C-alpha positions in Angstrom: 13.8 -55.2 100.7 15.0 -52.3 102.8 11.8 -50.4 102.2 9.2 -53.2 102.4 10.7 -55.8 104.8 12.7 -53.5 107.1 10.7 -50.2 106.9 13.8 -48.3 105.6 16.2 -49.6 108.3 19.5 -50.3 106.5 21.2 -52.1 109.4 19.3 -55.4 108.9 20.6 -58.6 107.3 20.0 -59.4 103.6 21.7 -62.6 102.3 22.6 -62.9 98.6 23.5 -66.1 96.8 24.0 -66.7 93.1 23.9 -70.0 91.2 25.3 -70.5 87.7 23.5 -73.4 86.2 23.7 -74.9 82.7 20.3 -73.4 81.6 20.0 -70.4 83.8 21.5 -68.0 86.4 19.6 -67.7 89.6 19.9 -65.0 92.3 18.4 -65.5 95.8 17.9 -62.6 98.2 16.8 -63.5 101.7 15.5 -61.2 104.4 14.3 -61.8 107.9 11.9 -58.8 108.1 8.2 -58.2 107.8 6.5 -60.2 105.0 4.4 -58.5 102.4 1.5 -60.8 101.2 2.2 -61.7 97.6 -1.3 -60.7 96.5 -0.5 -57.1 97.6 2.6 -57.0 95.3 1.8 -55.2 92.1 4.2 -53.8 89.5 3.4 -50.7 87.5 4.5 -49.3 84.2 7.7 -47.3 84.1 5.9 -44.2 82.7 3.5 -43.8 85.7 5.0 -41.2 88.0 4.1 -42.3 91.6 5.9 -44.1 94.4 5.9 -47.9 94.6 5.8 -50.8 92.2 8.7 -49.8 89.9 11.1 -52.3 91.4 8.8 -55.2 90.8 8.2 -53.9 87.2 11.9 -53.8 86.6 12.6 -57.3 88.0 9.8 -58.9 86.0 11.2 -57.3 82.8 14.8 -58.2 83.5 14.3 -61.8 84.7 12.3 -64.7 83.3 11.0 -65.8 86.7 10.4 -63.8 89.9 9.4 -66.0 92.8 8.7 -65.0 96.4 9.1 -67.8 99.0 7.5 -66.9 102.3 9.6 -68.4 105.2 8.7 -68.8 108.9 10.6 -65.6 109.4 11.1 -63.3 106.4 11.1 -63.9 102.6 13.3 -65.3 99.9 13.2 -63.6 96.6 14.4 -65.8 93.7 15.3 -64.2 90.4 15.9 -66.5 87.4 17.3 -65.6 84.0 17.3 -68.3 81.4 20.4 -68.7 79.3 18.6 -70.6 76.6 14.9 -70.8 75.4 12.0 -70.8 77.9 12.2 -73.3 80.8 
């Protein structure tokens, strides 16, 4: 978020909320910075040595769902980890 939404500025707001539900745990990260179009977001394999894309790769491997919700100002990243079988 700091790199992509805030161009490396670390003095900007990032809101974090967590939900513990019966079937999953959900984490929401909300920023108010520049939006990155979702079609431009591409993960990459961990064994490729180059900048960019590793964070998305790690999130998609650690969580069952990775959703980006574009807001009028900024983006909400929703990470969901199932506690039981697939949703």
